[in-house]
C-alpha positions as CSV (number, residue, x, y, z in Angstrom):
1,M,129.8,66.2,168.3
2,I,127.0,64.5,170.1
3,I,125.0,62.0,168.0
4,R,122.0,59.9,168.6
5,C,122.3,56.4,167.1
6,K,120.9,52.9,166.9
7,D,123.1,49.8,167.2
8,K,122.6,46.5,165.5
9,K,120.5,45.2,168.4
10,G,118.1,48.1,168.0
11,N,119.3,50.0,171.1
12,I,119.1,53.8,170.9
13,N,121.9,55.7,172.6
14,Y,123.6,59.1,172.6
15,G,127.3,59.2,172.1
16,I,130.3,61.4,171.3
17,L,131.5,60.9,167.7
18,K,135.3,60.9,167.6
19,K,136.7,60.0,164.2
20,D,135.5,56.4,163.5
21,E,134.2,55.7,167.0
22,V,131.1,56.5,169.1
23,H,131.8,56.9,172.8
24,L,128.5,56.0,174.4
25,I,126.8,58.3,176.9
26,T,124.8,57.4,180.0
27,G,122.2,59.6,181.6
28,N,120.0,62.4,180.2
29,I,122.0,64.7,177.9
30,F,119.7,67.6,178.8
31,L,120.1,67.1,182.5
32,D,123.2,65.2,183.6
33,Y,125.2,62.8,181.5
34,H,128.5,60.9,181.5
35,V,130.7,59.8,178.7
36,T,131.6,56.1,179.2
37,D,134.5,54.0,178.1
38,K,132.3,51.9,175.9
39,T,132.6,52.5,172.2
40,L,131.0,51.4,169.0
41,R,132.4,51.6,165.5
42,V,130.6,54.2,163.3
43,E,129.9,51.5,160.7
44,D,128.1,49.4,163.3
45,V,125.5,52.1,164.1
46,T,122.8,54.0,162.3
47,I,122.9,57.8,162.9
48,L,119.4,59.1,163.9
49,A,118.1,62.6,164.0
50,P,119.9,64.2,166.9
51,T,116.8,64.7,169.0
52,D,113.1,63.6,169.0
53,P,111.4,67.0,169.4
54,S,107.9,67.6,170.5
55,K,107.9,70.3,167.8
56,V,110.1,72.0,165.3
57,V,109.6,75.8,165.4
58,C,110.5,77.4,162.1
59,I,111.4,81.0,161.3
60,G,110.4,82.4,158.0
61,L,112.1,85.2,156.0
62,N,115.0,85.6,158.4
63,Y,117.7,86.6,155.8
64,L,117.2,89.9,154.0
65,D,118.3,88.5,150.6
66,H,115.9,85.6,150.8
67,A,112.9,87.9,151.6
68,N,113.9,89.9,148.5
69,E,114.2,86.9,146.2
70,M,110.7,85.8,147.3
71,N,109.3,89.3,146.8
72,L,108.0,89.5,150.3
73,K,108.2,92.3,152.9
74,I,110.9,92.3,155.5
75,P,109.2,91.1,158.7
76,K,109.2,93.5,161.7
77,E,109.0,90.5,164.0
78,P,109.9,86.8,163.5
79,L,107.5,84.9,161.3
80,L,106.7,81.6,163.1
81,F,105.4,78.4,161.7
82,L,105.7,74.7,162.8
83,K,106.8,71.4,161.3
84,P,105.4,68.3,163.0
85,S,107.7,65.8,164.7
86,T,106.8,63.3,161.9
87,A,108.6,65.4,159.4
88,V,112.0,64.8,161.2
89,V,114.5,62.5,159.6
90,A,118.3,62.0,160.0
91,T,121.2,62.6,157.7
92,K,121.4,60.1,154.8
93,E,117.7,59.3,155.1
94,E,115.6,59.6,151.9
95,I,113.1,62.5,151.4
96,I,110.0,61.5,149.6
97,Y,108.7,63.7,146.7
98,P,104.9,63.8,147.5
99,E,102.4,63.2,144.7
100,Q,100.4,66.3,145.7
101,T,103.2,68.7,144.6
102,K,105.0,69.6,141.5
103,Q,107.6,71.9,143.1
104,V,109.8,70.7,146.0
105,E,112.5,73.1,147.1
106,Y,115.4,73.0,149.6
107,E,116.2,75.5,152.3
108,A,119.5,75.3,154.3
109,E,119.1,76.3,157.9
110,L,120.9,76.5,161.2
111,A,119.1,74.5,163.9
112,I,118.9,75.4,167.6
113,V,118.5,72.5,170.0
114,I,116.8,73.5,173.3
115,G,118.2,72.0,176.4
116,K,115.8,73.0,179.2
117,E,112.2,74.0,179.6
118,A,111.8,77.7,178.6
119,K,108.8,80.0,178.9
120,A,108.9,83.8,178.6
121,I,112.7,84.0,179.0
122,S,115.0,86.9,178.2
123,E,117.7,86.9,175.5
124,E,120.3,86.5,178.2
125,E,118.4,83.6,179.7
126,A,118.1,82.1,176.2
127,K,121.8,81.4,176.2
128,D,121.4,79.0,179.1
129,A,118.3,77.4,177.5
130,I,120.2,76.4,174.3
131,F,121.8,73.0,174.4
132,G,123.6,73.2,171.1
133,Y,123.3,73.5,167.3
134,S,122.7,71.3,164.4
135,I,121.9,71.6,160.7
136,A,118.4,71.4,159.0
137,N,116.9,71.4,155.6
138,D,113.4,73.0,155.6
139,V,112.1,71.0,152.6
140,T,109.1,72.8,151.1
141,A,106.4,72.1,148.5
142,R,106.6,75.7,147.2
143,D,103.5,75.5,145.0
144,L,101.3,74.3,147.9
145,Q,102.8,76.9,150.3
146,F,101.7,79.8,148.0
147,S,98.5,78.3,146.7
148,D,97.2,77.6,150.3
149,G,98.0,81.1,151.5
150,Q,99.5,79.6,154.7
151,W,102.4,77.3,155.1
152,T,101.4,74.2,157.0
153,R,100.7,71.8,154.2
154,G,103.6,72.8,152.1
155,K,106.1,72.4,155.0
156,S,104.7,69.4,156.9
157,F,104.9,66.3,154.7
158,D,106.6,63.3,156.4
159,R,110.4,63.5,155.9
160,F,110.3,67.2,155.1
161,C,112.7,68.1,158.0
162,P,116.1,66.5,157.9
163,I,118.2,67.4,160.9
164,G,121.7,66.3,161.8
165,P,124.1,64.8,161.8
166,G,124.5,65.6,165.5
167,I,124.7,68.4,168.0
168,V,127.7,70.8,168.5
169,R,127.9,72.9,171.6
170,D,131.0,75.0,171.4
171,V,130.3,77.3,168.4
172,D,129.4,80.9,168.0
173,P,126.0,80.6,166.2
174,N,126.0,84.1,164.9
175,T,129.2,83.9,162.7
176,L,128.8,80.6,160.8
177,D,129.1,80.1,157.1
178,I,126.2,78.1,155.6
179,S,125.9,76.5,152.2
180,L,123.7,74.1,150.3
181,Y,124.8,71.9,147.4
182,V,122.6,70.0,144.9
183,N,124.5,67.1,143.2
184,G,127.7,68.9,144.1
185,E,126.8,72.3,142.8
186,R,126.6,75.1,145.3
187,K,123.1,76.7,145.3
188,Q,123.1,78.7,148.6
189,H,125.8,80.4,150.5
190,S,125.7,83.0,153.3
191,N,126.7,83.5,156.9
192,T,124.5,83.5,160.1
193,K,125.7,87.1,160.8
194,N,123.2,88.0,158.1
195,L,120.2,86.8,160.1
196,I,117.6,89.5,160.6
197,F,116.9,88.2,164.1
198,N,119.8,86.4,165.8
199,V,119.7,83.2,167.7
200,E,119.2,84.5,171.3
201,F,116.5,86.8,170.2
202,L,114.6,84.0,168.4
203,V,114.7,81.7,171.4
204,S,113.4,84.4,173.7
205,Y,110.8,85.5,171.2
206,V,109.5,81.9,170.6
207,S,109.4,81.3,174.4
208,Q,106.9,84.2,174.8
209,V,104.5,82.3,172.6
210,M,105.0,78.7,173.5
211,T,106.8,76.7,176.1
212,L,110.0,75.2,174.7
213,L,110.9,71.7,176.0
214,P,114.2,69.9,176.1
215,G,114.9,68.4,172.6
216,D,112.7,70.9,170.8
217,V,114.3,72.5,167.7
218,I,114.1,76.0,166.3
219,I,115.3,76.3,162.7
220,T,116.4,79.9,161.9
221,G,115.5,80.7,158.3
222,T,117.3,80.2,155.0
223,P,119.5,82.5,152.9
224,H,118.9,83.4,149.2
225,G,119.3,80.8,146.5
226,V,116.3,78.5,147.2
227,G,115.3,76.4,144.2
228,P,113.7,73.2,143.0
229,V,115.0,69.6,143.4
230,Y,113.8,66.5,141.6
231,P,113.8,62.8,142.3
232,G,117.4,61.5,142.3
233,D,118.9,64.8,143.5
234,E,121.2,64.8,146.5
235,M,121.1,67.8,148.8
236,V,124.0,68.5,151.2
237,V,123.8,71.3,153.7
238,K,127.2,72.4,155.2
239,I,127.6,74.7,158.2
240,Q,131.0,75.8,159.4
241,D,132.2,73.9,162.6
242,I,129.1,71.7,162.7
243,G,129.4,69.4,159.7
244,E,127.1,68.3,156.8
245,L,123.6,67.1,156.4
246,R,123.1,64.8,153.4
247,N,119.8,63.6,152.0
248,K,118.5,62.3,148.7
249,L,115.1,63.0,147.2
250,V,113.3,60.0,145.8
251,K,110.0,59.5,144.0
252,Q,107.0,58.4,146.0
253,I,106.2,54.7,145.4
């Protein structure tokens, strides 16, 4: 797994996480990089969000069962919206419960990390544009999402897009089990084979609309079982062969 981390001196690096050590990387991970012999202990670094995206492109209603539970029509094309870069946080960082909402909910999602600039590419070309995969939680102020009639405010609060813990490259994104737990109790469970629009199609589709840049992230929709969380709750998203994303919800001070 490739992680992005900060050492005790404040230096930010990419590295390969192997057991209890981080093997530091030199170069640009999206162009050309080299794994060095220099290592840091995991306990001596802070794991950051795996990328600093210019944008997070989100796909709504991309699992049939989730569309049904929300009483919304199955989309004929992917439903796109955006989260700002200021929403992105890492695993183990706290999520703030905004004072403007009374209904914060979780949404477990597979995240696609883009590795090269992509504009108007085909599905076949999309495979080459994908750098790897991570885990996301599309935290949502559900009451604001529906009262506004569009989704920007309810999806875009600071810290509303945990991504991590790192990037995995050698997985089949269309056959992964995905689950979310709240305080140890499983609330969501599905498999990415149940996506209405698969990974390669999504990357191609989004690229017809906007230029995707290295480090950008596409989160691919959530399965059924979404529900509320409250200050003090811990959410853990687990995706097969990628890992787990762990975040606690806290009250705004």
